[in-house]
All heavy atoms as a GROMACS GRO file, in nm:
protein
  637
    1MET      N    1   7.652   9.324   8.880
    1MET     CA    2   7.724   9.337   8.753
    1MET      C    3   7.819   9.219   8.737
    1MET      O    4   7.902   9.198   8.824
    1MET     CB    5   7.790   9.470   8.747
    1MET     CG    6   7.865   9.494   8.624
    1MET     SD    7   7.936   9.660   8.624
    1MET     CE    8   8.047   9.645   8.496
    2SER      N    9   7.814   9.152   8.634
    2SER     CA   10   7.905   9.038   8.610
    2SER      C   11   8.029   9.085   8.536
    2SER      O   12   8.028   9.180   8.460
    2SER     CB   13   7.838   8.927   8.534
    2SER     OG   14   7.805   8.968   8.408
    3THR      N   15   8.140   9.017   8.554
    3THR     CA   16   8.260   9.043   8.489
    3THR      C   17   8.262   8.979   8.352
    3THR      O   18   8.230   8.862   8.335
    3THR     CB   19   8.379   8.992   8.570
    3THR    OG1   20   8.370   9.040   8.704
    3THR    CG2   21   8.514   9.034   8.509
    4PRO      N   22   8.297   9.052   8.246
    4PRO     CA   23   8.303   8.995   8.111
    4PRO      C   24   8.404   8.876   8.107
    4PRO      O   25   8.503   8.876   8.180
    4PRO     CB   26   8.354   9.107   8.021
    4PRO     CG   27   8.336   9.233   8.100
    4PRO     CD   28   8.336   9.190   8.246
    5ILE      N   29   8.372   8.779   8.022
    5ILE     CA   30   8.457   8.663   8.015
    5ILE      C   31   8.601   8.698   7.975
    5ILE      O   32   8.700   8.645   8.028
    5ILE     CB   33   8.397   8.566   7.916
    5ILE    CG1   34   8.267   8.502   7.968
    5ILE    CG2   35   8.499   8.451   7.881
    5ILE    CD1   36   8.192   8.417   7.877
    6ASP      N   37   8.615   8.798   7.890
    6ASP     CA   38   8.749   8.843   7.848
    6ASP      C   39   8.834   8.889   7.968
    6ASP      O   40   8.947   8.863   7.972
    6ASP     CB   41   8.740   8.948   7.742
    6ASP     CG   42   8.688   8.900   7.604
    6ASP    OD1   43   8.695   8.774   7.583
    6ASP    OD2   44   8.631   8.984   7.533
    7GLU      N   45   8.769   8.961   8.054
    7GLU     CA   46   8.842   9.011   8.169
    7GLU      C   47   8.879   8.896   8.266
    7GLU      O   48   8.991   8.894   8.320
    7GLU     CB   49   8.756   9.110   8.249
    7GLU     CG   50   8.833   9.179   8.362
    7GLU     CD   51   8.754   9.288   8.428
    7GLU    OE1   52   8.667   9.349   8.362
    7GLU    OE2   53   8.776   9.313   8.543
    8ASN      N   54   8.792   8.800   8.284
    8ASN     CA   55   8.821   8.681   8.361
    8ASN      C   56   8.940   8.604   8.308
    8ASN      O   57   9.028   8.565   8.376
    8ASN     CB   58   8.700   8.584   8.374
    8ASN     CG   59   8.597   8.638   8.469
    8ASN    OD1   60   8.626   8.719   8.559
    8ASN    ND2   61   8.474   8.591   8.448
    9THR      N   62   8.941   8.589   8.176
    9THR     CA   63   9.048   8.518   8.108
    9THR      C   64   9.185   8.596   8.131
    9THR      O   65   9.286   8.536   8.159
    9THR     CB   66   9.019   8.502   7.959
    9THR    OG1   67   8.902   8.431   7.946
    9THR    CG2   68   9.131   8.432   7.884
   10PHE      N   69   9.172   8.729   8.106
   10PHE     CA   70   9.288   8.809   8.125
   10PHE      C   71   9.345   8.798   8.273
   10PHE      O   72   9.467   8.783   8.292
   10PHE     CB   73   9.260   8.960   8.094
   10PHE     CG   74   9.367   9.053   8.137
   10PHE    CD1   75   9.481   9.067   8.053
   10PHE    CD2   76   9.364   9.127   8.251
   10PHE    CE1   77   9.587   9.153   8.082
   10PHE    CE2   78   9.468   9.215   8.286
   10PHE     CZ   79   9.578   9.225   8.204
   11LEU      N   80   9.258   8.808   8.369
   11LEU     CA   81   9.304   8.801   8.507
   11LEU      C   82   9.364   8.665   8.541
   11LEU      O   83   9.463   8.657   8.608
   11LEU     CB   84   9.186   8.828   8.603
   11LEU     CG   85   9.136   8.977   8.608
   11LEU    CD1   86   9.012   8.983   8.697
   11LEU    CD2   87   9.250   9.068   8.658
   12HIS      N   88   9.301   8.556   8.488
   12HIS     CA   89   9.352   8.425   8.508
   12HIS      C   90   9.490   8.408   8.442
   12HIS      O   91   9.586   8.357   8.512
   12HIS     CB   92   9.263   8.314   8.454
   12HIS     CG   93   9.310   8.178   8.473
   12HIS    ND1   94   9.314   8.126   8.600
   12HIS    CD2   95   9.357   8.083   8.392
   12HIS    CE1   96   9.360   7.999   8.596
   12HIS    NE2   97   9.391   7.976   8.467
   13GLU      N   98   9.513   8.455   8.327
   13GLU     CA   99   9.645   8.456   8.261
   13GLU      C  100   9.743   8.538   8.337
   13GLU      O  101   9.861   8.499   8.349
   13GLU     CB  102   9.636   8.496   8.113
   13GLU     CG  103   9.562   8.395   8.029
   13GLU     CD  104   9.545   8.438   7.884
   13GLU    OE1  105   9.599   8.547   7.842
   13GLU    OE2  106   9.472   8.369   7.808
   14LEU      N  107   9.700   8.654   8.381
   14LEU     CA  108   9.791   8.744   8.455
   14LEU      C  109   9.831   8.672   8.586
   14LEU      O  110   9.952   8.678   8.624
   14LEU     CB  111   9.725   8.878   8.488
   14LEU     CG  112   9.802   8.973   8.567
   14LEU    CD1  113   9.934   9.013   8.497
   14LEU    CD2  114   9.720   9.099   8.599
   15GLU      N  115   9.741   8.609   8.652
   15GLU     CA  116   9.775   8.534   8.778
   15GLU      C  117   9.877   8.425   8.751
   15GLU      O  118   9.971   8.402   8.822
   15GLU     CB  119   9.648   8.475   8.839
   15GLU     CG  120   9.678   8.399   8.966
   15GLU     CD  121   9.548   8.336   9.032
   15GLU    OE1  122   9.440   8.339   8.963
   15GLU    OE2  123   9.559   8.296   9.145
   16LEU      N  124   9.854   8.347   8.639
   16LEU     CA  125   9.954   8.244   8.606
   16LEU      C  126  10.092   8.305   8.578
   16LEU      O  127  10.193   8.246   8.618
   16LEU     CB  128   9.900   8.168   8.486
   16LEU     CG  129   9.783   8.078   8.512
   16LEU    CD1  130   9.734   8.016   8.376
   16LEU    CD2  131   9.810   7.969   8.608
   17ASN      N  132  10.092   8.411   8.504
   17ASN     CA  133  10.224   8.479   8.470
   17ASN      C  134  10.296   8.524   8.592
   17ASN      O  135  10.415   8.510   8.610
   17ASN     CB  136  10.204   8.592   8.374
   17ASN     CG  137  10.171   8.544   8.229
   17ASN    OD1  138  10.199   8.432   8.201
   17ASN    ND2  139  10.104   8.632   8.156
   18VAL      N  140  10.223   8.596   8.683
   18VAL     CA  141  10.284   8.645   8.805
   18VAL      C  142  10.326   8.528   8.892
   18VAL      O  143  10.436   8.528   8.953
   18VAL     CB  144  10.183   8.735   8.883
   18VAL    CG1  145  10.241   8.776   9.020
   18VAL    CG2  146  10.152   8.857   8.799
   19SER      N  147  10.250   8.422   8.903
   19SER     CA  148  10.283   8.304   8.987
   19SER      C  149  10.412   8.240   8.929
   19SER      O  150  10.501   8.205   9.007
   19SER     CB  151  10.172   8.203   8.986
   19SER     OG  152  10.060   8.248   9.050
   20THR      N  153  10.426   8.235   8.797
   20THR     CA  154  10.545   8.174   8.737
   20THR      C  155  10.665   8.265   8.767
   20THR      O  156  10.773   8.216   8.802
   20THR     CB  157  10.522   8.160   8.584
   20THR    OG1  158  10.413   8.075   8.559
   20THR    CG2  159  10.647   8.104   8.518
   21GLU      N  160  10.646   8.396   8.752
   21GLU     CA  161  10.760   8.486   8.781
   21GLU      C  162  10.802   8.481   8.926
   21GLU      O  163  10.920   8.488   8.960
   21GLU     CB  164  10.716   8.627   8.741
   21GLU     CG  165  10.830   8.734   8.746
   21GLU     CD  166  10.937   8.715   8.644
   21GLU    OE1  167  10.917   8.650   8.538
   21GLU    OE2  168  11.048   8.763   8.670
   22LEU      N  169  10.704   8.469   9.010
   22LEU     CA  170  10.730   8.459   9.158
   22LEU      C  171  10.809   8.334   9.193
   22LEU      O  172  10.903   8.338   9.263
   22LEU     CB  173  10.598   8.464   9.238
   22LEU     CG  174  10.612   8.468   9.385
   22LEU    CD1  175  10.698   8.585   9.437
   22LEU    CD2  176  10.474   8.478   9.448
   23THR      N  177  10.775   8.223   9.129
   23THR     CA  178  10.841   8.100   9.148
   23THR      C  179  10.989   8.115   9.101
   23THR      O  180  11.079   8.069   9.169
   23THR     CB  181  10.777   7.985   9.069
   23THR    OG1  182  10.640   7.969   9.117
   23THR    CG2  183  10.849   7.853   9.085
   24LEU      N  184  11.008   8.174   8.989
   24LEU     CA  185  11.143   8.206   8.939
   24LEU      C  186  11.222   8.290   9.034
   24LEU      O  187  11.344   8.268   9.062
   24LEU     CB  188  11.142   8.261   8.800
   24LEU     CG  189  11.090   8.169   8.686
   24LEU    CD1  190  11.075   8.250   8.559
   24LEU    CD2  191  11.186   8.053   8.665
   25ALA      N  192  11.160   8.397   9.086
   25ALA     CA  193  11.224   8.490   9.176
   25ALA      C  194  11.260   8.418   9.308
   25ALA      O  195  11.368   8.441   9.358
   25ALA     CB  196  11.133   8.609   9.207
   26GLU      N  197  11.171   8.337   9.356
   26GLU     CA  198  11.196   8.264   9.483
   26GLU      C  199  11.308   8.162   9.467
   26GLU      O  200  11.373   8.122   9.566
   26GLU     CB  201  11.067   8.202   9.537
   26GLU     CG  202  10.971   8.305   9.585
   26GLU     CD  203  10.833   8.247   9.625
   26GLU    OE1  204  10.803   8.131   9.575
   26GLU    OE2  205  10.765   8.309   9.702
   27SER      N  206  11.323   8.107   9.345
   27SER     CA  207  11.424   7.999   9.332
   27SER      C  208  11.559   8.055   9.285
   27SER      O  209  11.647   7.978   9.248
   27SER     CB  210  11.375   7.898   9.225
   27SER     OG  211  11.367   7.961   9.098
   28GLY      N  212  11.577   8.187   9.299
   28GLY     CA  213  11.702   8.247   9.263
   28GLY      C  214  11.811   8.206   9.353
   28GLY      O  215  11.798   8.127   9.447
   29GLN      N  216  11.930   8.266   9.331
   29GLN     CA  217  12.053   8.232   9.408
   29GLN      C  218  12.028   8.272   9.560
   29GLN      O  219  11.992   8.386   9.588
   29GLN     CB  220  12.174   8.310   9.357
   29GLN     CG  221  12.305   8.284   9.421
   29GLN     CD  222  12.412   8.360   9.359
   29GLN    OE1  223  12.394   8.449   9.283
   29GLN    NE2  224  12.537   8.317   9.390
   30PRO      N  225  12.054   8.176   9.647
   30PRO     CA  226  12.039   8.209   9.791
   30PRO      C  227  12.138   8.319   9.833
   30PRO      O  228  12.245   8.330   9.777
   30PRO     CB  229  12.078   8.076   9.858
   30PRO     CG  230  12.069   7.969   9.757
   30PRO     CD  231  12.091   8.036   9.621
   31GLU      N  232  12.094   8.400   9.933
   31GLU     CA  233  12.176   8.510   9.979
   31GLU      C  234  12.313   8.466  10.030
   31GLU      O  235  12.412   8.535  10.021
   31GLU     CB  236  12.104   8.587  10.089
   31GLU     CG  237  11.987   8.660  10.034
   31GLU     CD  238  11.918   8.743  10.139
   31GLU    OE1  239  11.982   8.780  10.243
   31GLU    OE2  240  11.793   8.763  10.125
   32GLU      N  241  12.316   8.340  10.091
   32GLU     CA  242  12.441   8.296  10.150
   32GLU      C  243  12.554   8.289  10.037
   32GLU      O  244  12.670   8.317  10.065
   32GLU     CB  245  12.429   8.157  10.214
   32GLU     CG  246  12.322   8.147  10.315
   32GLU     CD  247  12.184   8.122  10.262
   32GLU    OE1  248  12.169   8.024  10.182
   32GLU    OE2  249  12.092   8.188  10.298
   33GLU      N  250  12.517   8.243   9.922
   33GLU     CA  251  12.609   8.230   9.813
   33GLU      C  252  12.652   8.366   9.764
   33GLU      O  253  12.767   8.385   9.720
   33GLU     CB  254  12.549   8.151   9.696
   33GLU     CG  255  12.525   8.004   9.730
   33GLU     CD  256  12.468   7.924   9.621
   33GLU    OE1  257  12.488   7.965   9.501
   33GLU    OE2  258  12.397   7.825   9.644
   34ALA      N  259  12.565   8.464   9.768
   34ALA     CA  260  12.596   8.602   9.715
   34ALA      C  261  12.699   8.669   9.811
   34ALA      O  262  12.774   8.753   9.765
   34ALA     CB  263  12.465   8.686   9.709
   35VAL      N  264  12.703   8.628   9.936
   35VAL     CA  265  12.794   8.689  10.033
   35VAL      C  266  12.940   8.658   9.990
   35VAL      O  267  13.030   8.738  10.013
   35VAL     CB  268  12.768   8.641  10.178
   35VAL    CG1  269  12.870   8.686  10.272
   35VAL    CG2  270  12.627   8.687  10.220
   36ASP      N  271  12.961   8.540   9.928
   36ASP     CA  272  13.098   8.501   9.889
   36ASP      C  273  13.148   8.580   9.773
   36ASP      O  274  13.265   8.571   9.742
   36ASP     CB  275  13.103   8.352   9.861
   36ASP     CG  276  13.076   8.266   9.986
   36ASP    OD1  277  13.095   8.320  10.099
   36ASP    OD2  278  13.032   8.155   9.969
   37LEU      N  279  13.066   8.646   9.703
   37LEU     CA  280  13.105   8.726   9.579
   37LEU      C  281  13.127   8.872   9.619
   37LEU      O  282  13.068   8.925   9.709
   37LEU     CB  283  12.994   8.721   9.476
   37LEU     CG  284  12.955   8.581   9.424
   37LEU    CD1  285  12.834   8.590   9.336
   37LEU    CD2  286  13.066   8.514   9.357
   38SER      N  287  13.218   8.935   9.542
   38SER     CA  288  13.229   9.079   9.556
   38SER      C  289  13.116   9.147   9.491
   38SER      O  290  13.049   9.092   9.406
   38SER     CB  291  13.369   9.126   9.503
   38SER     OG  292  13.361   9.123   9.359
   39MET      N  293  13.096   9.277   9.525
   39MET     CA  294  12.982   9.351   9.468
   39MET      C  295  12.992   9.356   9.317
   39MET      O  296  12.894   9.362   9.246
   39MET     CB  297  12.977   9.491   9.525
   39MET     CG  298  12.922   9.491   9.665
   39MET     SD  299  12.913   9.658   9.732
   39MET     CE  300  12.757   9.716   9.666
   40ASP      N  301  13.118   9.359   9.259
   40ASP     CA  302  13.135   9.365   9.118
   40ASP      C  303  13.085   9.242   9.047
   40ASP      O  304  13.061   9.243   8.927
   40ASP     CB  305  13.279   9.391   9.083
   40ASP     CG  306  13.326   9.529   9.127
   40ASP    OD1  307  13.244   9.625   9.147
   40ASP    OD2  308  13.453   9.548   9.146
   41GLU      N  309  13.082   9.128   9.122
   41GLU     CA  310  13.046   9.002   9.063
   41GLU      C  311  12.897   8.975   9.071
   41GLU      O  312  12.844   8.878   9.015
   41GLU     CB  313  13.121   8.885   9.127
   41GLU     CG  314  13.271   8.893   9.104
   41GLU     CD  315  13.344   8.784   9.184
   41GLU    OE1  316  13.324   8.777   9.306
   41GLU    OE2  317  13.421   8.707   9.119
   42TRP      N  318  12.823   9.059   9.150
   42TRP     CA  319  12.678   9.033   9.165
   42TRP      C  320  12.609   9.055   9.033
   42TRP      O  321  12.636   9.149   8.955
   42TRP     CB  322  12.617   9.135   9.262
   42TRP     CG  323  12.654   9.105   9.404
   42TRP    CD1  324  12.729   9.008   9.457
   42TRP    CD2  325  12.611   9.190   9.516
   42TRP    NE1  326  12.735   9.022   9.595
   42TRP    CE2  327  12.666   9.131   9.629
   42TRP    CE3  328  12.539   9.302   9.525
   42TRP    CZ2  329  12.646   9.186   9.760
   42TRP    CZ3  330  12.512   9.356   9.652
   42TRP    CH2  331  12.564   9.301   9.765
   43LEU      N  332  12.519   8.971   8.999
   43LEU     CA  333  12.435   8.991   8.879
   43LEU      C  334  12.320   9.090   8.908
   43LEU      O  335  12.260   9.150   8.820
   43LEU     CB  336  12.372   8.858   8.832
   43LEU     CG  337  12.478   8.752   8.791
   43LEU    CD1  338  12.410   8.618   8.753
   43LEU    CD2  339  12.559   8.808   8.667
   44PHE      N  340  12.282   9.098   9.034
   44PHE     CA  341  12.178   9.192   9.076
   44PHE      C  342  12.209   9.223   9.229
   44PHE      O  343  12.277   9.151   9.297
   44PHE     CB  344  12.042   9.126   9.059
   44PHE     CG  345  12.032   8.994   9.133
   44PHE    CD1  346  11.986   8.991   9.264
   44PHE    CD2  347  12.058   8.876   9.071
   44PHE    CE1  348  11.982   8.870   9.337
   44PHE    CE2  349  12.049   8.756   9.136
   44PHE     CZ  350  12.011   8.749   9.268
   45ASP      N  351  12.142   9.328   9.276
   45ASP     CA  352  12.152   9.371   9.413
   45ASP      C  353  12.052   9.283   9.493
   45ASP      O  354  11.934   9.283   9.459
   45ASP     CB  355  12.120   9.515   9.431
   45ASP     CG  356  12.137   9.564   9.572
   45ASP    OD1  357  12.143   9.485   9.666
   45ASP    OD2  358  12.138   9.693   9.585
   46PRO      N  359  12.097   9.205   9.590
   46PRO     CA  360  11.999   9.125   9.665
   46PRO      C  361  11.881   9.204   9.726
   46PRO      O  362  11.769   9.149   9.727
   46PRO     CB  363  12.086   9.062   9.782
   46PRO     CG  364  12.222   9.062   9.726
   46PRO     CD  365  12.233   9.183   9.633
   47ALA      N  366  11.903   9.326   9.760
   47ALA     CA  367  11.795   9.410   9.812
   47ALA      C  368  11.690   9.436   9.711
   47ALA      O  369  11.569   9.431   9.724
   47ALA     CB  370  11.850   9.538   9.871
   48ASP      N  371  11.737   9.457   9.582
   48ASP     CA  372  11.645   9.482   9.468
   48ASP      C  373  11.564   9.352   9.441
   48ASP      O  374  11.447   9.361   9.410
   48ASP     CB  375  11.720   9.520   9.341
   48ASP     CG  376  11.771   9.662   9.347
   48ASP    OD1  377  11.720   9.744   9.432
   48ASP    OD2  378  11.865   9.695   9.270
   49ALA      N  379  11.634   9.237   9.451
   49ALA     CA  380  11.566   9.110   9.426
   49ALA      C  381  11.456   9.088   9.532
   49ALA      O  382  11.345   9.042   9.498
   49ALA     CB  383  11.663   8.995   9.427
   50GLN      N  384  11.480   9.124   9.658
   50GLN     CA  385  11.384   9.105   9.761
   50GLN      C  386  11.268   9.198   9.738
   50GLN      O  387  11.150   9.157   9.754
   50GLN     CB  388  11.450   9.133   9.899
   50GLN     CG  389  11.357   9.102  10.013
   50GLN     CD  390  11.429   9.122  10.144
   50GLN    OE1  391  11.528   9.192  10.159
   50GLN    NE2  392  11.375   9.063  10.251
   51ARG      N  393  11.293   9.330   9.700
   51ARG     CA  394  11.189   9.422   9.670
   51ARG      C  395  11.100   9.371   9.557
   51ARG      O  396  10.978   9.382   9.558
   51ARG     CB  397  11.241   9.557   9.645
   51ARG     CG  398  11.278   9.637   9.765
   51ARG     CD  399  11.314   9.778   9.736
   51ARG     NE  400  11.442   9.793   9.660
   51ARG     CZ  401  11.563   9.804   9.712
   51ARG    NH1  402  11.575   9.801   9.844
   51ARG    NH2  403  11.668   9.812   9.635
   52TYR      N  404  11.165   9.315   9.454
   52TYR     CA  405  11.092   9.259   9.337
   52TYR      C  406  11.003   9.146   9.380
   52TYR      O  407  10.884   9.143   9.341
   52TYR     CB  408  11.193   9.212   9.233
   52TYR     CG  409  11.129   9.158   9.108
   52TYR    CD1  410  11.056   9.243   9.023
   52TYR    CD2  411  11.146   9.021   9.075
   52TYR    CE1  412  11.002   9.191   8.905
   52TYR    CE2  413  11.088   8.974   8.957
   52TYR     CZ  414  11.018   9.059   8.876
   52TYR     OH  415  10.958   9.007   8.760
   53GLU      N  416  11.052   9.059   9.468
   53GLU     CA  417  10.971   8.941   9.512
   53GLU      C  418  10.848   8.994   9.594
   53GLU      O  419  10.737   8.940   9.577
   53GLU     CB  420  11.058   8.854   9.594
   53GLU     CG  421  10.992   8.721   9.630
   53GLU     CD  422  11.084   8.629   9.703
   53GLU    OE1  423  11.207   8.628   9.674
   53GLU    OE2  424  11.033   8.552   9.796
   54ILE      N  425  10.871   9.090   9.677
   54ILE     CA  426  10.764   9.150   9.756
   54ILE      C  427  10.652   9.213   9.661
   54ILE      O  428  10.537   9.193   9.679
   54ILE     CB  429  10.818   9.248   9.858
   54ILE    CG1  430  10.895   9.178   9.968
   54ILE    CG2  431  10.704   9.332   9.920
   54ILE    CD1  432  10.978   9.271  10.052
   55GLY      N  433  10.706   9.282   9.565
   55GLY     CA  434  10.612   9.339   9.467
   55GLY      C  435  10.530   9.234   9.393
   55GLY      O  436  10.407   9.254   9.369
   56LEU      N  437  10.593   9.122   9.359
   56LEU     CA  438  10.523   9.014   9.293
   56LEU      C  439  10.410   8.955   9.387
   56LEU      O  440  10.302   8.924   9.342
   56LEU     CB  441  10.612   8.904   9.246
   56LEU     CG  442  10.704   8.940   9.131
   56LEU    CD1  443  10.811   8.826   9.105
   56LEU    CD2  444  10.624   8.959   9.001
   57HIS      N  445  10.447   8.938   9.514
   57HIS     CA  446  10.346   8.885   9.611
   57HIS      C  447  10.225   8.986   9.619
   57HIS      O  448  10.116   8.944   9.623
   57HIS     CB  449  10.404   8.869   9.748
   57HIS     CG  450  10.484   8.747   9.769
   57HIS    ND1  451  10.420   8.623   9.786
   57HIS    CD2  452  10.620   8.721   9.773
   57HIS    CE1  453  10.512   8.525   9.800
   57HIS    NE2  454  10.631   8.586   9.788
   58ASN      N  455  10.255   9.114   9.619
   58ASN     CA  456  10.152   9.216   9.627
   58ASN      C  457  10.068   9.208   9.501
   58ASN      O  458   9.941   9.221   9.506
   58ASN     CB  459  10.206   9.357   9.649
   58ASN     CG  460  10.267   9.378   9.787
   58ASN    OD1  461  10.229   9.303   9.881
   58ASN    ND2  462  10.359   9.466   9.799
   59LEU      N  463  10.126   9.200   9.386
   59LEU     CA  464  10.050   9.195   9.262
   59LEU      C  465   9.969   9.073   9.252
   59LEU      O  466   9.851   9.076   9.213
   59LEU     CB  467  10.151   9.199   9.141
   59LEU     CG  468  10.092   9.191   9.006
   59LEU    CD1  469   9.991   9.307   8.984
   59LEU    CD2  470  10.198   9.198   8.896
   60LEU      N  471  10.021   8.957   9.299
   60LEU     CA  472   9.941   8.833   9.295
   60LEU      C  473   9.822   8.847   9.386
   60LEU      O  474   9.709   8.807   9.347
   60LEU     CB  475  10.032   8.720   9.339
   60LEU     CG  476   9.967   8.575   9.337
   60LEU    CD1  477   9.918   8.549   9.190
   60LEU    CD2  478  10.069   8.477   9.383
   61GLY      N  479   9.840   8.909   9.505
   61GLY     CA  480   9.724   8.929   9.595
   61GLY      C  481   9.620   9.017   9.529
   61GLY      O  482   9.496   8.989   9.545
   62ALA      N  483   9.665   9.125   9.459
   62ALA     CA  484   9.567   9.216   9.397
   62ALA      C  485   9.489   9.141   9.286
   62ALA      O  486   9.367   9.158   9.270
   62ALA     CB  487   9.642   9.329   9.341
   63VAL      N  488   9.555   9.063   9.206
   63VAL     CA  489   9.494   8.986   9.099
   63VAL      C  490   9.388   8.892   9.158
   63VAL      O  491   9.276   8.878   9.111
   63VAL     CB  492   9.593   8.914   9.012
   63VAL    CG1  493   9.524   8.818   8.911
   63VAL    CG2  494   9.682   9.015   8.933
   64GLU      N  495   9.432   8.819   9.262
   64GLU     CA  496   9.334   8.727   9.327
   64GLU      C  497   9.216   8.795   9.378
   64GLU      O  498   9.099   8.742   9.371
   64GLU     CB  499   9.412   8.650   9.439
   64GLU     CG  500   9.514   8.547   9.381
   64GLU     CD  501   9.597   8.486   9.490
   64GLU    OE1  502   9.596   8.532   9.610
   64GLU    OE2  503   9.670   8.386   9.462
   65ALA      N  504   9.230   8.915   9.438
   65ALA     CA  505   9.121   8.992   9.492
   65ALA      C  506   9.027   9.032   9.374
   65ALA      O  507   8.900   9.027   9.393
   65ALA     CB  508   9.168   9.111   9.571
   66LEU      N  509   9.084   9.074   9.266
   66LEU     CA  510   9.001   9.108   9.151
   66LEU      C  511   8.921   8.990   9.098
   66LEU      O  512   8.804   8.998   9.061
   66LEU     CB  513   9.082   9.170   9.038
   66LEU     CG  514   9.127   9.309   9.056
   66LEU    CD1  515   9.226   9.355   8.948
   66LEU    CD2  516   9.010   9.404   9.059
   67GLU      N  517   8.986   8.875   9.096
   67GLU     CA  518   8.917   8.753   9.049
   67GLU      C  519   8.803   8.716   9.134
   67GLU      O  520   8.701   8.665   9.083
   67GLU     CB  521   9.017   8.637   9.039
   67GLU     CG  522   9.104   8.643   8.923
   67GLU     CD  523   9.196   8.519   8.907
   67GLU    OE1  524   9.247   8.470   9.011
   67GLU    OE2  525   9.207   8.470   8.797
   68GLU      N  526   8.815   8.733   9.269
   68GLU     CA  527   8.709   8.699   9.362
   68GLU      C  528   8.590   8.790   9.348
   68GLU      O  529   8.480   8.753   9.372
   68GLU     CB  530   8.760   8.705   9.505
   68GLU     CG  531   8.860   8.601   9.533
   68GLU     CD  532   8.927   8.612   9.669
   68GLU    OE1  533   8.884   8.704   9.745
   68GLU    OE2  534   9.014   8.540   9.698
   69GLY      N  535   8.615   8.914   9.303
   69GLY     CA  536   8.508   9.009   9.284
   69GLY      C  537   8.472   9.078   9.410
   69GLY      O  538   8.517   9.051   9.522
   70PRO      N  539   8.384   9.185   9.402
   70PRO     CA  540   8.348   9.260   9.520
   70PRO      C  541   8.266   9.182   9.622
   70PRO      O  542   8.187   9.099   9.580
   70PRO     CB  543   8.264   9.379   9.463
   70PRO     CG  544   8.216   9.328   9.329
   70PRO     CD  545   8.316   9.225   9.285
   71GLY      N  546   8.296   9.201   9.751
   71GLY     CA  547   8.222   9.140   9.854
   71GLY      C  548   8.256   8.992   9.880
   71GLY      O  549   8.197   8.923   9.956
   72GLN      N  550   8.361   8.942   9.812
   72GLN     CA  551   8.402   8.807   9.825
   72GLN      C  552   8.543   8.795   9.882
   72GLN      O  553   8.622   8.714   9.835
   72GLN     CB  554   8.388   8.729   9.691
   72GLN     CG  555   8.248   8.724   9.640
   72GLN     CD  556   8.248   8.652   9.503
   72GLN    OE1  557   8.342   8.595   9.465
   72GLN    NE2  558   8.134   8.654   9.448
   73HIS      N  559   8.579   8.877   9.966
   73HIS     CA  560   8.717   8.885  10.026
   73HIS      C  561   8.741   8.756  10.104
   73HIS      O  562   8.661   8.710  10.180
   73HIS     CB  563   8.734   9.004  10.108
   73HIS     CG  564   8.713   9.131  10.038
   73HIS    ND1  565   8.798   9.181   9.942
   73HIS    CD2  566   8.611   9.217  10.038
   73HIS    CE1  567   8.751   9.294   9.893
   73HIS    NE2  568   8.635   9.317   9.947
   74ARG      N  569   8.864   8.708  10.095
   74ARG     CA  570   8.907   8.598  10.171
   74ARG      C  571   8.919   8.630  10.319
   74ARG      O  572   8.965   8.742  10.346
   74ARG     CB  573   9.042   8.544  10.127
   74ARG     CG  574   9.035   8.484   9.989
   74ARG     CD  575   9.172   8.428   9.956
   74ARG     NE  576   9.166   8.378   9.820
   74ARG     CZ  577   9.272   8.345   9.749
   74ARG    NH1  578   9.392   8.355   9.807
   74ARG    NH2  579   9.260   8.294   9.628
   75ARG      N  580   8.884   8.542  10.408
   75ARG     CA  581   8.898   8.567  10.549
   75ARG      C  582   9.022   8.497  10.595
   75ARG      O  583   9.047   8.382  10.560
   75ARG     CB  584   8.780   8.513  10.626
   75ARG     CG  585   8.655   8.590  10.599
   75ARG     CD  586   8.545   8.531  10.682
   75ARG     NE  587   8.434   8.620  10.670
   75ARG     CZ  588   8.346   8.630  10.767
   75ARG    NH1  589   8.359   8.568  10.880
   75ARG    NH2  590   8.243   8.712  10.756
   76PRO      N  591   9.101   8.563  10.681
   76PRO     CA  592   9.218   8.492  10.744
   76PRO      C  593   9.162   8.372  10.819
   76PRO      O  594   9.052   8.369  10.869
   76PRO     CB  595   9.274   8.593  10.838
   76PRO     CG  596   9.226   8.723  10.789
   76PRO     CD  597   9.096   8.701  10.723
   77GLU      N  598   9.247   8.269  10.838
   77GLU     CA  599   9.207   8.145  10.907
   77GLU      C  600   9.160   8.163  11.042
   77GLU      O  601   9.075   8.091  11.092
   77GLU     CB  602   9.328   8.050  10.908
   77GLU     CG  603   9.373   8.002  10.768
   77GLU     CD  604   9.267   7.916  10.706
   77GLU    OE1  605   9.201   7.831  10.774
   77GLU    OE2  606   9.247   7.923  10.577
   78THR      N  607   9.205   8.276  11.115
   78THR     CA  608   9.160   8.294  11.251
   78THR      C  609   9.023   8.359  11.264
   78THR      O  610   8.961   8.347  11.367
   78THR     CB  611   9.266   8.383  11.327
   78THR    OG1  612   9.277   8.508  11.252
   78THR    CG2  613   9.400   8.311  11.329
   79GLU      N  614   8.974   8.417  11.159
   79GLU     CA  615   8.840   8.486  11.166
   79GLU      C  616   8.736   8.379  11.158
   79GLU      O  617   8.745   8.280  11.094
   79GLU     CB  618   8.825   8.585  11.047
   79GLU     CG  619   8.882   8.719  11.076
   79GLU     CD  620   8.844   8.815  10.966
   79GLU    OE1  621   8.737   8.811  10.915
   79GLU    OE2  622   8.930   8.899  10.933
   80GLY      N  623   8.622   8.412  11.224
   80GLY     CA  624   8.508   8.329  11.215
   80GLY      C  625   8.515   8.205  11.306
   80GLY      O  626   8.430   8.118  11.300
   81ARG      N  627   8.610   8.198  11.394
   81ARG     CA  628   8.616   8.084  11.488
   81ARG      C  629   8.566   8.120  11.622
   81ARG      O  630   8.566   8.225  11.666
   81ARG     CB  631   8.766   8.043  11.504
   81ARG     CG  632   8.817   7.975  11.381
   81ARG     CD  633   8.952   7.917  11.404
   81ARG     NE  634   8.998   7.854  11.283
   81ARG     CZ  635   9.115   7.806  11.270
   81ARG    NH1  636   9.199   7.809  11.367
   81ARG    NH2  637   9.154   7.747  11.154
   0.00000   0.00000   0.00000
C-alpha cells in the first residue's frame, strides 16, 4: 500500500516544523546563565524546557519513522557489522 502524496507532504512539512522548533529550543538560554537569576526572574522552568526538548526529539523520531514507512526502520550504526 503506498502512502498518498498529501500525507507525504504533510509529514515532510511536520518534520521541518519540528526540526525548526527543536533548533530554537536547543539554542535557548544556557542553564549556567539561568542559575544567576532568581526563580522570579525565570522566563520558564529549565526542567520544563528540557522536557519540551526531549518531547521534540521523540516527535521528530516518530515523524521520520512514518516517512520511512513500514519495514524500512533505520539500523543503528553498530548493527550489521
